[in-house]
mmCIF file of the N, C-alpha and C atoms, coordinates in Angstrom:
data_MODEL
# 
_entry.id   MODEL 
# 
loop_
_atom_site.group_PDB 
_atom_site.id 
_atom_site.type_symbol 
_atom_site.label_atom_id 
_atom_site.label_alt_id 
_atom_site.label_comp_id 
_atom_site.label_asym_id 
_atom_site.label_entity_id 
_atom_site.label_seq_id 
_atom_site.pdbx_PDB_ins_code 
_atom_site.Cartn_x 
_atom_site.Cartn_y 
_atom_site.Cartn_z 
_atom_site.occupancy 
_atom_site.B_iso_or_equiv 
_atom_site.pdbx_formal_charge 
_atom_site.auth_seq_id 
_atom_site.auth_comp_id 
_atom_site.auth_asym_id 
_atom_site.auth_atom_id 
_atom_site.pdbx_PDB_model_num 
ATOM 1   N N  . MET A 1 1  ? 139.504 120.372 104.304 1.00 0.00 ? 1  MET A N  1 
ATOM 2   C CA . MET A 1 1  ? 140.562 119.409 104.446 1.00 0.00 ? 1  MET A CA 1 
ATOM 3   C C  . MET A 1 1  ? 141.854 119.951 103.822 1.00 0.00 ? 1  MET A C  1 
ATOM 4   N N  . PRO A 1 2  ? 142.222 121.174 104.138 1.00 0.00 ? 2  PRO A N  1 
ATOM 5   C CA . PRO A 1 2  ? 143.400 121.777 103.500 1.00 0.00 ? 2  PRO A CA 1 
ATOM 6   C C  . PRO A 1 2  ? 144.719 121.130 103.903 1.00 0.00 ? 2  PRO A C  1 
ATOM 7   N N  . ASP A 1 3  ? 144.744 120.401 104.990 1.00 0.00 ? 3  ASP A N  1 
ATOM 8   C CA . ASP A 1 3  ? 145.993 119.777 105.442 1.00 0.00 ? 3  ASP A CA 1 
ATOM 9   C C  . ASP A 1 3  ? 146.261 118.428 104.792 1.00 0.00 ? 3  ASP A C  1 
ATOM 10  N N  . LEU A 1 4  ? 145.291 117.870 104.104 1.00 0.00 ? 4  LEU A N  1 
ATOM 11  C CA . LEU A 1 4  ? 145.452 116.575 103.448 1.00 0.00 ? 4  LEU A CA 1 
ATOM 12  C C  . LEU A 1 4  ? 146.280 116.753 102.185 1.00 0.00 ? 4  LEU A C  1 
ATOM 13  N N  . ARG A 1 5  ? 147.434 116.103 102.136 1.00 0.00 ? 5  ARG A N  1 
ATOM 14  C CA . ARG A 1 5  ? 148.344 116.268 101.014 1.00 0.00 ? 5  ARG A CA 1 
ATOM 15  C C  . ARG A 1 5  ? 148.445 115.029 100.128 1.00 0.00 ? 5  ARG A C  1 
ATOM 16  N N  . SER A 1 6  ? 148.246 113.858 100.709 1.00 0.00 ? 6  SER A N  1 
ATOM 17  C CA . SER A 1 6  ? 148.334 112.644 99.908  1.00 0.00 ? 6  SER A CA 1 
ATOM 18  C C  . SER A 1 6  ? 147.525 111.529 100.561 1.00 0.00 ? 6  SER A C  1 
ATOM 19  N N  . VAL A 1 7  ? 147.134 110.563 99.732  1.00 0.00 ? 7  VAL A N  1 
ATOM 20  C CA . VAL A 1 7  ? 146.367 109.414 100.200 1.00 0.00 ? 7  VAL A CA 1 
ATOM 21  C C  . VAL A 1 7  ? 147.010 108.162 99.645  1.00 0.00 ? 7  VAL A C  1 
ATOM 22  N N  . HIS A 1 8  ? 147.164 107.165 100.515 1.00 0.00 ? 8  HIS A N  1 
ATOM 23  C CA . HIS A 1 8  ? 147.661 105.856 100.100 1.00 0.00 ? 8  HIS A CA 1 
ATOM 24  C C  . HIS A 1 8  ? 146.495 104.882 100.150 1.00 0.00 ? 8  HIS A C  1 
ATOM 25  N N  . ALA A 1 9  ? 146.289 104.152 99.077  1.00 0.00 ? 9  ALA A N  1 
ATOM 26  C CA . ALA A 1 9  ? 145.240 103.136 99.034  1.00 0.00 ? 9  ALA A CA 1 
ATOM 27  C C  . ALA A 1 9  ? 145.847 101.788 99.382  1.00 0.00 ? 9  ALA A C  1 
ATOM 28  N N  . LYS A 1 10 ? 145.219 101.111 100.317 1.00 0.00 ? 10 LYS A N  1 
ATOM 29  C CA . LYS A 1 10 ? 145.673 99.806  100.771 1.00 0.00 ? 10 LYS A CA 1 
ATOM 30  C C  . LYS A 1 10 ? 144.439 99.093  101.300 1.00 0.00 ? 10 LYS A C  1 
ATOM 31  N N  . ASP A 1 11 ? 144.409 97.789  101.261 1.00 0.00 ? 11 ASP A N  1 
ATOM 32  C CA . ASP A 1 11 ? 143.244 97.043  101.727 1.00 0.00 ? 11 ASP A CA 1 
ATOM 33  C C  . ASP A 1 11 ? 143.698 95.925  102.651 1.00 0.00 ? 11 ASP A C  1 
ATOM 34  N N  . GLY A 1 12 ? 142.806 95.481  103.501 1.00 0.00 ? 12 GLY A N  1 
ATOM 35  C CA . GLY A 1 12 ? 143.154 94.414  104.426 1.00 0.00 ? 12 GLY A CA 1 
ATOM 36  C C  . GLY A 1 12 ? 141.920 93.864  105.108 1.00 0.00 ? 12 GLY A C  1 
ATOM 37  N N  . LYS A 1 13 ? 142.180 92.953  106.024 1.00 0.00 ? 13 LYS A N  1 
ATOM 38  C CA . LYS A 1 13 ? 141.118 92.337  106.821 1.00 0.00 ? 13 LYS A CA 1 
ATOM 39  C C  . LYS A 1 13 ? 141.462 92.527  108.291 1.00 0.00 ? 13 LYS A C  1 
ATOM 40  N N  . TRP A 1 14 ? 140.451 92.473  109.141 1.00 0.00 ? 14 TRP A N  1 
ATOM 41  C CA . TRP A 1 14 ? 140.684 92.616  110.564 1.00 0.00 ? 14 TRP A CA 1 
ATOM 42  C C  . TRP A 1 14 ? 141.611 91.508  111.059 1.00 0.00 ? 14 TRP A C  1 
ATOM 43  N N  . PRO A 1 15 ? 142.499 91.840  111.993 1.00 0.00 ? 15 PRO A N  1 
ATOM 44  C CA . PRO A 1 15 ? 143.377 90.791  112.536 1.00 0.00 ? 15 PRO A CA 1 
ATOM 45  C C  . PRO A 1 15 ? 142.574 89.774  113.348 1.00 0.00 ? 15 PRO A C  1 
ATOM 46  N N  . THR A 1 16 ? 142.958 88.524  113.237 1.00 0.00 ? 16 THR A N  1 
ATOM 47  C CA . THR A 1 16 ? 142.296 87.483  114.028 1.00 0.00 ? 16 THR A CA 1 
ATOM 48  C C  . THR A 1 16 ? 143.025 87.281  115.354 1.00 0.00 ? 16 THR A C  1 
ATOM 49  N N  . ASP A 1 17 ? 144.246 87.777  115.432 1.00 0.00 ? 17 ASP A N  1 
ATOM 50  C CA . ASP A 1 17 ? 145.039 87.719  116.660 1.00 0.00 ? 17 ASP A CA 1 
ATOM 51  C C  . ASP A 1 17 ? 145.350 89.166  117.050 1.00 0.00 ? 17 ASP A C  1 
ATOM 52  N N  . PRO A 1 18 ? 144.846 89.623  118.214 1.00 0.00 ? 18 PRO A N  1 
ATOM 53  C CA . PRO A 1 18 ? 145.029 91.022  118.593 1.00 0.00 ? 18 PRO A CA 1 
ATOM 54  C C  . PRO A 1 18 ? 146.491 91.445  118.781 1.00 0.00 ? 18 PRO A C  1 
ATOM 55  N N  . SER A 1 19 ? 147.389 90.493  118.867 1.00 0.00 ? 19 SER A N  1 
ATOM 56  C CA . SER A 1 19 ? 148.803 90.841  119.040 1.00 0.00 ? 19 SER A CA 1 
ATOM 57  C C  . SER A 1 19 ? 149.528 90.982  117.696 1.00 0.00 ? 19 SER A C  1 
ATOM 58  N N  . LYS A 1 20 ? 148.794 90.791  116.594 1.00 0.00 ? 20 LYS A N  1 
ATOM 59  C CA . LYS A 1 20 ? 149.398 90.872  115.263 1.00 0.00 ? 20 LYS A CA 1 
ATOM 60  C C  . LYS A 1 20 ? 148.679 91.918  114.413 1.00 0.00 ? 20 LYS A C  1 
ATOM 61  N N  . LEU A 1 21 ? 149.374 92.377  113.377 1.00 0.00 ? 21 LEU A N  1 
ATOM 62  C CA . LEU A 1 21 ? 148.776 93.307  112.431 1.00 0.00 ? 21 LEU A CA 1 
ATOM 63  C C  . LEU A 1 21 ? 147.771 92.580  111.547 1.00 0.00 ? 21 LEU A C  1 
ATOM 64  N N  . SER A 1 22 ? 146.932 93.341  110.887 1.00 0.00 ? 22 SER A N  1 
ATOM 65  C CA . SER A 1 22 ? 145.944 92.739  110.002 1.00 0.00 ? 22 SER A CA 1 
ATOM 66  C C  . SER A 1 22 ? 146.610 92.160  108.757 1.00 0.00 ? 22 SER A C  1 
ATOM 67  N N  . GLU A 1 23 ? 145.882 91.305  108.092 1.00 0.00 ? 23 GLU A N  1 
ATOM 68  C CA . GLU A 1 23 ? 146.362 90.698  106.851 1.00 0.00 ? 23 GLU A CA 1 
ATOM 69  C C  . GLU A 1 23 ? 146.119 91.652  105.694 1.00 0.00 ? 23 GLU A C  1 
ATOM 70  N N  . GLU A 1 24 ? 147.168 91.995  104.961 1.00 0.00 ? 24 GLU A N  1 
ATOM 71  C CA . GLU A 1 24 ? 146.993 92.820  103.768 1.00 0.00 ? 24 GLU A CA 1 
ATOM 72  C C  . GLU A 1 24 ? 146.534 91.936  102.632 1.00 0.00 ? 24 GLU A C  1 
ATOM 73  N N  . VAL A 1 25 ? 145.572 92.446  101.877 1.00 0.00 ? 25 VAL A N  1 
ATOM 74  C CA . VAL A 1 25 ? 145.064 91.737  100.700 1.00 0.00 ? 25 VAL A CA 1 
ATOM 75  C C  . VAL A 1 25 ? 145.032 92.715  99.535  1.00 0.00 ? 25 VAL A C  1 
ATOM 76  N N  . LEU A 1 26 ? 144.776 92.208  98.349  1.00 0.00 ? 26 LEU A N  1 
ATOM 77  C CA . LEU A 1 26 ? 144.687 93.070  97.186  1.00 0.00 ? 26 LEU A CA 1 
ATOM 78  C C  . LEU A 1 26 ? 143.555 94.067  97.360  1.00 0.00 ? 26 LEU A C  1 
ATOM 79  N N  . ILE A 1 27 ? 143.745 95.265  96.847  1.00 0.00 ? 27 ILE A N  1 
ATOM 80  C CA . ILE A 1 27 ? 142.705 96.284  96.915  1.00 0.00 ? 27 ILE A CA 1 
ATOM 81  C C  . ILE A 1 27 ? 141.451 95.745  96.240  1.00 0.00 ? 27 ILE A C  1 
ATOM 82  N N  . GLY A 1 28 ? 140.340 95.849  96.970  1.00 0.00 ? 28 GLY A N  1 
ATOM 83  C CA . GLY A 1 28 ? 139.075 95.329  96.473  1.00 0.00 ? 28 GLY A CA 1 
ATOM 84  C C  . GLY A 1 28 ? 138.712 93.993  97.075  1.00 0.00 ? 28 GLY A C  1 
ATOM 85  N N  . GLN A 1 29 ? 139.662 93.351  97.758  1.00 0.00 ? 29 GLN A N  1 
ATOM 86  C CA . GLN A 1 29 ? 139.394 92.049  98.366  1.00 0.00 ? 29 GLN A CA 1 
ATOM 87  C C  . GLN A 1 29 ? 139.340 92.116  99.889  1.00 0.00 ? 29 GLN A C  1 
ATOM 88  N N  . GLY A 1 30 ? 139.489 93.316  100.424 1.00 0.00 ? 30 GLY A N  1 
ATOM 89  C CA . GLY A 1 30 ? 139.484 93.491  101.873 1.00 0.00 ? 30 GLY A CA 1 
ATOM 90  C C  . GLY A 1 30 ? 138.230 94.203  102.340 1.00 0.00 ? 30 GLY A C  1 
ATOM 91  N N  . LEU A 1 31 ? 138.358 94.899  103.441 1.00 0.00 ? 31 LEU A N  1 
ATOM 92  C CA . LEU A 1 31 ? 137.210 95.504  104.099 1.00 0.00 ? 31 LEU A CA 1 
ATOM 93  C C  . LEU A 1 31 ? 137.070 97.006  103.866 1.00 0.00 ? 31 LEU A C  1 
ATOM 94  N N  . VAL A 1 32 ? 137.982 97.614  103.126 1.00 0.00 ? 32 VAL A N  1 
ATOM 95  C CA . VAL A 1 32 ? 137.897 99.056  102.895 1.00 0.00 ? 32 VAL A CA 1 
ATOM 96  C C  . VAL A 1 32 ? 136.770 99.356  101.913 1.00 0.00 ? 32 VAL A C  1 
ATOM 97  N N  . ASP A 1 33 ? 135.920 100.300 102.288 1.00 0.00 ? 33 ASP A N  1 
ATOM 98  C CA . ASP A 1 33 ? 134.824 100.742 101.423 1.00 0.00 ? 33 ASP A CA 1 
ATOM 99  C C  . ASP A 1 33 ? 135.345 101.921 100.603 1.00 0.00 ? 33 ASP A C  1 
ATOM 100 N N  . PHE A 1 34 ? 135.985 101.631 99.475  1.00 0.00 ? 34 PHE A N  1 
ATOM 101 C CA . PHE A 1 34 ? 136.603 102.676 98.666  1.00 0.00 ? 34 PHE A CA 1 
ATOM 102 C C  . PHE A 1 34 ? 135.573 103.621 98.054  1.00 0.00 ? 34 PHE A C  1 
ATOM 103 N N  . GLN A 1 35 ? 134.364 103.148 97.814  1.00 0.00 ? 35 GLN A N  1 
ATOM 104 C CA . GLN A 1 35 ? 133.292 104.023 97.326  1.00 0.00 ? 35 GLN A CA 1 
ATOM 105 C C  . GLN A 1 35 ? 133.054 105.136 98.352  1.00 0.00 ? 35 GLN A C  1 
ATOM 106 N N  . LYS A 1 36 ? 132.971 104.767 99.605  1.00 0.00 ? 36 LYS A N  1 
ATOM 107 C CA . LYS A 1 36 ? 132.750 105.747 100.672 1.00 0.00 ? 36 LYS A CA 1 
ATOM 108 C C  . LYS A 1 36 ? 133.967 106.651 100.851 1.00 0.00 ? 36 LYS A C  1 
ATOM 109 N N  . VAL A 1 37 ? 135.146 106.069 100.804 1.00 0.00 ? 37 VAL A N  1 
ATOM 110 C CA . VAL A 1 37 ? 136.377 106.859 100.943 1.00 0.00 ? 37 VAL A CA 1 
ATOM 111 C C  . VAL A 1 37 ? 136.462 107.903 99.838  1.00 0.00 ? 37 VAL A C  1 
ATOM 112 N N  . PHE A 1 38 ? 136.288 107.493 98.585  1.00 0.00 ? 38 PHE A N  1 
ATOM 113 C CA . PHE A 1 38 ? 136.390 108.428 97.460  1.00 0.00 ? 38 PHE A CA 1 
ATOM 114 C C  . PHE A 1 38 ? 135.287 109.481 97.503  1.00 0.00 ? 38 PHE A C  1 
ATOM 115 N N  . THR A 1 39 ? 134.083 109.070 97.897  1.00 0.00 ? 39 THR A N  1 
ATOM 116 C CA . THR A 1 39 ? 132.982 110.025 97.995  1.00 0.00 ? 39 THR A CA 1 
ATOM 117 C C  . THR A 1 39 ? 133.300 111.097 99.036  1.00 0.00 ? 39 THR A C  1 
ATOM 118 N N  . THR A 1 40 ? 133.794 110.681 100.187 1.00 0.00 ? 40 THR A N  1 
ATOM 119 C CA . THR A 1 40 ? 134.147 111.630 101.241 1.00 0.00 ? 40 THR A CA 1 
ATOM 120 C C  . THR A 1 40 ? 135.277 112.552 100.802 1.00 0.00 ? 40 THR A C  1 
ATOM 121 N N  . LEU A 1 41 ? 136.314 111.980 100.192 1.00 0.00 ? 41 LEU A N  1 
ATOM 122 C CA . LEU A 1 41 ? 137.425 112.806 99.703  1.00 0.00 ? 41 LEU A CA 1 
ATOM 123 C C  . LEU A 1 41 ? 136.935 113.821 98.672  1.00 0.00 ? 41 LEU A C  1 
ATOM 124 N N  . HIS A 1 42 ? 136.067 113.383 97.782  1.00 0.00 ? 42 HIS A N  1 
ATOM 125 C CA . HIS A 1 42 ? 135.521 114.274 96.756  1.00 0.00 ? 42 HIS A CA 1 
ATOM 126 C C  . HIS A 1 42 ? 134.701 115.405 97.386  1.00 0.00 ? 42 HIS A C  1 
ATOM 127 N N  . GLU A 1 43 ? 133.896 115.066 98.388  1.00 0.00 ? 43 GLU A N  1 
ATOM 128 C CA . GLU A 1 43 ? 133.083 116.076 99.070  1.00 0.00 ? 43 GLU A CA 1 
ATOM 129 C C  . GLU A 1 43 ? 133.953 117.143 99.740  1.00 0.00 ? 43 GLU A C  1 
ATOM 130 N N  . PHE A 1 44 ? 135.130 116.759 100.189 1.00 0.00 ? 44 PHE A N  1 
ATOM 131 C CA . PHE A 1 44 ? 136.048 117.708 100.825 1.00 0.00 ? 44 PHE A CA 1 
ATOM 132 C C  . PHE A 1 44 ? 136.956 118.411 99.827  1.00 0.00 ? 44 PHE A C  1 
ATOM 133 N N  . GLY A 1 45 ? 136.795 118.094 98.542  1.00 0.00 ? 45 GLY A N  1 
ATOM 134 C CA . GLY A 1 45 ? 137.571 118.785 97.516  1.00 0.00 ? 45 GLY A CA 1 
ATOM 135 C C  . GLY A 1 45 ? 138.948 118.212 97.259  1.00 0.00 ? 45 GLY A C  1 
ATOM 136 N N  . TYR A 1 46 ? 139.203 116.995 97.722  1.00 0.00 ? 46 TYR A N  1 
ATOM 137 C CA . TYR A 1 46 ? 140.503 116.374 97.449  1.00 0.00 ? 46 TYR A CA 1 
ATOM 138 C C  . TYR A 1 46 ? 140.603 116.092 95.953  1.00 0.00 ? 46 TYR A C  1 
ATOM 139 N N  . PRO A 1 47 ? 141.751 116.407 95.322  1.00 0.00 ? 47 PRO A N  1 
ATOM 140 C CA . PRO A 1 47 ? 141.850 116.337 93.856  1.00 0.00 ? 47 PRO A CA 1 
ATOM 141 C C  . PRO A 1 47 ? 141.915 114.936 93.239  1.00 0.00 ? 47 PRO A C  1 
ATOM 142 N N  . SER A 1 48 ? 141.968 113.885 94.021  1.00 0.00 ? 48 SER A N  1 
ATOM 143 C CA . SER A 1 48 ? 141.903 112.493 93.573  1.00 0.00 ? 48 SER A CA 1 
ATOM 144 C C  . SER A 1 48 ? 143.244 111.806 93.361  1.00 0.00 ? 48 SER A C  1 
ATOM 145 N N  . ASP A 1 49 ? 144.364 112.478 93.553  1.00 0.00 ? 49 ASP A N  1 
ATOM 146 C CA . ASP A 1 49 ? 145.647 111.785 93.446  1.00 0.00 ? 49 ASP A CA 1 
ATOM 147 C C  . ASP A 1 49 ? 145.760 110.765 94.575  1.00 0.00 ? 49 ASP A C  1 
ATOM 148 N N  . MET A 1 50 ? 146.229 109.580 94.224  1.00 0.00 ? 50 MET A N  1 
ATOM 149 C CA . MET A 1 50 ? 146.322 108.520 95.215  1.00 0.00 ? 50 MET A CA 1 
ATOM 150 C C  . MET A 1 50 ? 147.480 107.596 94.867  1.00 0.00 ? 50 MET A C  1 
ATOM 151 N N  . THR A 1 51 ? 148.169 107.120 95.895  1.00 0.00 ? 51 THR A N  1 
ATOM 152 C CA . THR A 1 51 ? 149.254 106.169 95.723  1.00 0.00 ? 51 THR A CA 1 
ATOM 153 C C  . THR A 1 51 ? 148.765 104.795 96.152  1.00 0.00 ? 51 THR A C  1 
ATOM 154 N N  . ILE A 1 52 ? 148.995 103.800 95.324  1.00 0.00 ? 52 ILE A N  1 
ATOM 155 C CA . ILE A 1 52 ? 148.653 102.432 95.698  1.00 0.00 ? 52 ILE A CA 1 
ATOM 156 C C  . ILE A 1 52 ? 149.782 101.895 96.561  1.00 0.00 ? 52 ILE A C  1 
ATOM 157 N N  . LYS A 1 53 ? 149.436 101.510 97.772  1.00 0.00 ? 53 LYS A N  1 
ATOM 158 C CA . LYS A 1 53 ? 150.412 100.956 98.717  1.00 0.00 ? 53 LYS A CA 1 
ATOM 159 C C  . LYS A 1 53 ? 150.285 99.446  98.649  1.00 0.00 ? 53 LYS A C  1 
ATOM 160 N N  . HIS A 1 54 ? 151.312 98.811  98.116  1.00 0.00 ? 54 HIS A N  1 
ATOM 161 C CA . HIS A 1 54 ? 151.245 97.368  97.859  1.00 0.00 ? 54 HIS A CA 1 
ATOM 162 C C  . HIS A 1 54 ? 152.465 96.699  98.477  1.00 0.00 ? 54 HIS A C  1 
ATOM 163 N N  . ASP A 1 55 ? 152.273 96.061  99.619  1.00 0.00 ? 55 ASP A N  1 
ATOM 164 C CA . ASP A 1 55 ? 153.389 95.412  100.311 1.00 0.00 ? 55 ASP A CA 1 
ATOM 165 C C  . ASP A 1 55 ? 153.479 93.921  100.017 1.00 0.00 ? 55 ASP A C  1 
ATOM 166 N N  . ILE A 1 56 ? 152.636 93.431  99.130  1.00 0.00 ? 56 ILE A N  1 
ATOM 167 C CA . ILE A 1 56 ? 152.683 92.018  98.758  1.00 0.00 ? 56 ILE A CA 1 
ATOM 168 C C  . ILE A 1 56 ? 153.711 91.885  97.642  1.00 0.00 ? 56 ILE A C  1 
ATOM 169 N N  . SER A 1 57 ? 154.765 91.113  97.901  1.00 0.00 ? 57 SER A N  1 
ATOM 170 C CA . SER A 1 57 ? 155.848 91.020  96.917  1.00 0.00 ? 57 SER A CA 1 
ATOM 171 C C  . SER A 1 57 ? 155.746 89.734  96.100  1.00 0.00 ? 57 SER A C  1 
ATOM 172 N N  . GLY A 1 58 ? 156.592 89.660  95.101  1.00 0.00 ? 58 GLY A N  1 
ATOM 173 C CA . GLY A 1 58 ? 156.638 88.478  94.259  1.00 0.00 ? 58 GLY A CA 1 
ATOM 174 C C  . GLY A 1 58 ? 156.507 88.858  92.799  1.00 0.00 ? 58 GLY A C  1 
ATOM 175 N N  . PRO A 1 59 ? 156.624 87.874  91.919  1.00 0.00 ? 59 PRO A N  1 
ATOM 176 C CA . PRO A 1 59 ? 156.606 88.147  90.482  1.00 0.00 ? 59 PRO A CA 1 
ATOM 177 C C  . PRO A 1 59 ? 155.264 88.694  89.982  1.00 0.00 ? 59 PRO A C  1 
ATOM 178 N N  . GLN A 1 60 ? 154.197 88.475  90.720  1.00 0.00 ? 60 GLN A N  1 
ATOM 179 C CA . GLN A 1 60 ? 152.871 88.932  90.311  1.00 0.00 ? 60 GLN A CA 1 
ATOM 180 C C  . GLN A 1 60 ? 152.594 90.371  90.752  1.00 0.00 ? 60 GLN A C  1 
ATOM 181 N N  . GLN A 1 61 ? 153.526 91.012  91.425  1.00 0.00 ? 61 GLN A N  1 
ATOM 182 C CA . GLN A 1 61 ? 153.285 92.331  92.008  1.00 0.00 ? 61 GLN A CA 1 
ATOM 183 C C  . GLN A 1 61 ? 152.855 93.379  90.972  1.00 0.00 ? 61 GLN A C  1 
ATOM 184 N N  . ILE A 1 62 ? 153.505 93.449  89.844  1.00 0.00 ? 62 ILE A N  1 
ATOM 185 C CA . ILE A 1 62 ? 153.165 94.450  88.828  1.00 0.00 ? 62 ILE A CA 1 
ATOM 186 C C  . ILE A 1 62 ? 151.745 94.219  88.315  1.00 0.00 ? 62 ILE A C  1 
ATOM 187 N N  . GLU A 1 63 ? 151.393 92.990  88.054  1.00 0.00 ? 63 GLU A N  1 
ATOM 188 C CA . GLU A 1 63 ? 150.037 92.676  87.576  1.00 0.00 ? 63 GLU A CA 1 
ATOM 189 C C  . GLU A 1 63 ? 148.997 93.037  88.643  1.00 0.00 ? 63 GLU A C  1 
ATOM 190 N N  . HIS A 1 64 ? 149.316 92.762  89.897  1.00 0.00 ? 64 HIS A N  1 
ATOM 191 C CA . HIS A 1 64 ? 148.407 93.118  90.991  1.00 0.00 ? 64 HIS A CA 1 
ATOM 192 C C  . HIS A 1 64 ? 148.156 94.621  91.024  1.00 0.00 ? 64 HIS A C  1 
ATOM 193 N N  . VAL A 1 65 ? 149.217 95.399  90.943  1.00 0.00 ? 65 VAL A N  1 
ATOM 194 C CA . VAL A 1 65 ? 149.075 96.854  91.007  1.00 0.00 ? 65 VAL A CA 1 
ATOM 195 C C  . VAL A 1 65 ? 148.274 97.369  89.811  1.00 0.00 ? 65 VAL A C  1 
ATOM 196 N N  . LYS A 1 66 ? 148.491 96.820  88.636  1.00 0.00 ? 66 LYS A N  1 
ATOM 197 C CA . LYS A 1 66 ? 147.704 97.221  87.463  1.00 0.00 ? 66 LYS A CA 1 
ATOM 198 C C  . LYS A 1 66 ? 146.216 96.955  87.694  1.00 0.00 ? 66 LYS A C  1 
ATOM 199 N N  . ASN A 1 67 ? 145.891 95.779  88.224  1.00 0.00 ? 67 ASN A N  1 
ATOM 200 C CA . ASN A 1 67 ? 144.490 95.430  88.479  1.00 0.00 ? 67 ASN A CA 1 
ATOM 201 C C  . ASN A 1 67 ? 143.891 96.303  89.579  1.00 0.00 ? 67 ASN A C  1 
ATOM 202 N N  . GLU A 1 68 ? 144.678 96.593  90.597  1.00 0.00 ? 68 GLU A N  1 
ATOM 203 C CA . GLU A 1 68 ? 144.197 97.454  91.673  1.00 0.00 ? 68 GLU A CA 1 
ATOM 204 C C  . GLU A 1 68 ? 143.921 98.867  91.147  1.00 0.00 ? 68 GLU A C  1 
ATOM 205 N N  . ARG A 1 69 ? 144.770 99.344  90.281  1.00 0.00 ? 69 ARG A N  1 
ATOM 206 C CA . ARG A 1 69 ? 144.573 100.666 89.690  1.00 0.00 ? 69 ARG A CA 1 
ATOM 207 C C  . ARG A 1 69 ? 143.262 100.708 88.896  1.00 0.00 ? 69 ARG A C  1 
ATOM 208 N N  . LEU A 1 70 ? 143.018 99.677  88.099  1.00 0.00 ? 70 LEU A N  1 
ATOM 209 C CA . LEU A 1 70 ? 141.768 99.620  87.336  1.00 0.00 ? 70 LEU A CA 1 
ATOM 210 C C  . LEU A 1 70 ? 140.549 99.591  88.260  1.00 0.00 ? 70 LEU A C  1 
ATOM 211 N N  . TYR A 1 71 ? 140.635 98.825  89.323  1.00 0.00 ? 71 TYR A N  1 
ATOM 212 C CA . TYR A 1 71 ? 139.543 98.743  90.298  1.00 0.00 ? 71 TYR A CA 1 
ATOM 213 C C  . TYR A 1 71 ? 139.266 100.117 90.903  1.00 0.00 ? 71 TYR A C  1 
ATOM 214 N N  . LEU A 1 72 ? 140.322 100.793 91.357  1.00 0.00 ? 72 LEU A N  1 
ATOM 215 C CA . LEU A 1 72 ? 140.159 102.114 91.965  1.00 0.00 ? 72 LEU A CA 1 
ATOM 216 C C  . LEU A 1 72 ? 139.657 103.142 90.953  1.00 0.00 ? 72 LEU A C  1 
ATOM 217 N N  . GLN A 1 73 ? 140.116 103.039 89.722  1.00 0.00 ? 73 GLN A N  1 
ATOM 218 C CA . GLN A 1 73 ? 139.692 103.997 88.688  1.00 0.00 ? 73 GLN A CA 1 
ATOM 219 C C  . GLN A 1 73 ? 138.199 103.864 88.406  1.00 0.00 ? 73 GLN A C  1 
ATOM 220 N N  . ARG A 1 74 ? 137.690 102.624 88.380  1.00 0.00 ? 74 ARG A N  1 
ATOM 221 C CA . ARG A 1 74 ? 136.249 102.412 88.153  1.00 0.00 ? 74 ARG A CA 1 
ATOM 222 C C  . ARG A 1 74 ? 135.427 103.080 89.263  1.00 0.00 ? 74 ARG A C  1 
ATOM 223 N N  . ILE A 1 75 ? 135.867 102.917 90.494  1.00 0.00 ? 75 ILE A N  1 
ATOM 224 C CA . ILE A 1 75 ? 135.147 103.531 91.608  1.00 0.00 ? 75 ILE A CA 1 
ATOM 225 C C  . ILE A 1 75 ? 135.242 105.043 91.543  1.00 0.00 ? 75 ILE A C  1 
ATOM 226 N N  . LEU A 1 76 ? 136.416 105.554 91.264  1.00 0.00 ? 76 LEU A N  1 
ATOM 227 C CA . LEU A 1 76 ? 136.601 107.000 91.163  1.00 0.00 ? 76 LEU A CA 1 
ATOM 228 C C  . LEU A 1 76 ? 135.736 107.583 90.044  1.00 0.00 ? 76 LEU A C  1 
ATOM 229 N N  . ASP A 1 77 ? 135.677 106.897 88.911  1.00 0.00 ? 77 ASP A N  1 
ATOM 230 C CA . ASP A 1 77 ? 134.833 107.353 87.799  1.00 0.00 ? 77 ASP A CA 1 
ATOM 231 C C  . ASP A 1 77 ? 133.364 107.430 88.215  1.00 0.00 ? 77 ASP A C  1 
ATOM 232 N N  . GLU A 1 78 ? 132.905 106.440 88.993  1.00 0.00 ? 78 GLU A N  1 
ATOM 233 C CA . GLU A 1 78 ? 131.513 106.451 89.486  1.00 0.00 ? 78 GLU A CA 1 
ATOM 234 C C  . GLU A 1 78 ? 131.267 107.643 90.407  1.00 0.00 ? 78 GLU A C  1 
ATOM 235 N N  . VAL A 1 79 ? 132.215 107.901 91.298  1.00 0.00 ? 79 VAL A N  1 
ATOM 236 C CA . VAL A 1 79 ? 132.064 109.002 92.241  1.00 0.00 ? 79 VAL A CA 1 
ATOM 237 C C  . VAL A 1 79 ? 132.044 110.341 91.537  1.00 0.00 ? 79 VAL A C  1 
ATOM 238 N N  . LEU A 1 80 ? 132.882 110.491 90.508  1.00 0.00 ? 80 LEU A N  1 
ATOM 239 C CA . LEU A 1 80 ? 132.998 111.773 89.813  1.00 0.00 ? 80 LEU A CA 1 
ATOM 240 C C  . LEU A 1 80 ? 131.922 112.007 88.773  1.00 0.00 ? 80 LEU A C  1 
ATOM 241 N N  . SER A 1 81 ? 131.154 110.956 88.434  1.00 0.00 ? 81 SER A N  1 
ATOM 242 C CA . SER A 1 81 ? 130.127 111.134 87.389  1.00 0.00 ? 81 SER A CA 1 
ATOM 243 C C  . SER A 1 81 ? 128.838 111.673 87.949  1.00 0.00 ? 81 SER A C  1 
# 
């Protein structure tokens, strides 16, 4: 996977209306299997740098990103152990 330069983490649910985009939710509350994603990235030698992509705005945004980071770190720690 030498062409992979960066990964953005984002979570969501399948769209209920095919003419609209899916609903973004907090990382860990959607349908992305981050355990599988991190395991696959690790198997290909990806160094683990990741950007949290958070399009949900509002005063709670910073707290959300902190919690999402902790969630992703726990999974990454499991994969790397």
